[in-house]
C-alpha positions in Angstrom: 0.1 0.3 0.1 1.1 3.0 -0.9 1.6 5.8 1.8 -1.7 7.7 0.7 -3.8 4.8 0.2 -2.3 4.2 3.9 -3.3 7.7 5.0 -6.7 7.5 4.0 -7.6 4.2 5.5 -6.0 5.7 8.8 -8.5 8.8 8.0 -11.6 6.7 7.2 -11.1 4.6 10.8 -10.7 7.1 12.5 -13.7 9.0 11.0 -15.5 5.4 12.1 -14.5 5.9 15.1 -15.9 9.3 15.2 -18.8 8.0 13.8 -19.5 5.7 16.7 -18.7 7.8 19.4 -20.8 10.5 18.1 -23.6 7.8 17.4 -22.8 5.9 20.9 -23.6 9.7 22.4 -26.7 10.6 20.9 -28.2 7.6 21.7 -26.8 7.6 25.5 -29.0 11.5 24.4 -31.8 10.0 23.3 -32.0 7.8 26.0 -31.7 10.2 29.1 -33.8 12.3 27.3 -36.3 9.6 27.3 -35.6 8.9 30.9 -36.3 12.5 31.6 -39.7 13.2 29.9 -41.5 9.8 31.9 -40.2 11.4 34.4 -42.5 14.6 33.7 -45.4 12.1 32.4 -44.4 10.7 36.3 -44.7 14.0 37.7 -47.3 15.8 35.5 -49.9 12.5 36.3 -49.2 13.1 40.4 -50.1 16.1 40.5 -53.6 15.9 37.8 -54.0 13.3 40.1 -53.3 15.6 44.0 -55.7 18.5 42.0 -58.2 15.9 41.3 -58.5 14.5 45.3 -58.0 18.4 46.1 -61.1 19.2 43.7 -63.3 16.4 45.0 -61.9 17.8 48.6 -63.2 21.1 48.2 -66.6 20.3 46.7 -67.5 18.2 49.9 -66.0 21.2 51.9 -68.5 23.3 50.0 -71.8 21.1 49.9 -71.5 20.4 53.6 -71.1 23.9 54.6 -73.6 23.8 52.1 -76.2 21.6 53.9 -74.6 23.4 57.3 -75.6 27.3 55.7 -79.6 25.4 55.1 -79.9 24.2 58.1 -78.8 26.9 60.1 -81.4 28.9 58.2 -83.9 26.6 58.7 -83.8 26.9 62.3 -83.5 30.7 62.2 -86.4 30.5 60.5 -88.1 28.1 62.5 -87.2 30.1 65.9 -88.3 33.6 64.0 -91.2 31.6 63.8 -91.7 31.2 67.2 -90.6 34.2 68.1 -93.2 36.0 65.8 -96.1 33.6 67.7 -94.8 34.3 71.0 -95.2 38.4 70.4 -98.2 37.9 69.4 -99.3 35.7 72.2 -97.8 38.0 74.0 -100.3 40.8 72.4 -97.1 42.5 70.9 -97.9 43.3 67.1 -99.2 46.7 67.7 -95.2 46.9 68.1 -93.4 49.2 65.3 -90.3 46.2 65.0 -91.1 42.7 66.7 -87.6 41.3 67.6 -86.0 37.9 65.2 -82.9 35.9 65.2 -81.9 38.5 62.5 -82.0 41.8 64.8 -80.8 40.2 67.5 -77.7 39.6 66.1 
């Protein structure tokens, strides 16, 4: 082989090695990117599940508060009716302003 042919073969071998090294590096980067993407997908799923759980908790709390408010309003209405009946029984219906639970609170 001539010197030029040997150099050309050596250069080609070096280029193949470099290409192989770059291919290996590319595969490593792809694997890292895939691992990161999978991690992000797990994080997203976890955060989504946590948000759904928080929303369910908030909705349940709101429902209970609305139920409690409705019950309190029924009690207040009942107490106001009882106060009005008492006032009427005592002849206080001519009073300018009758007492209600709301006026006391």
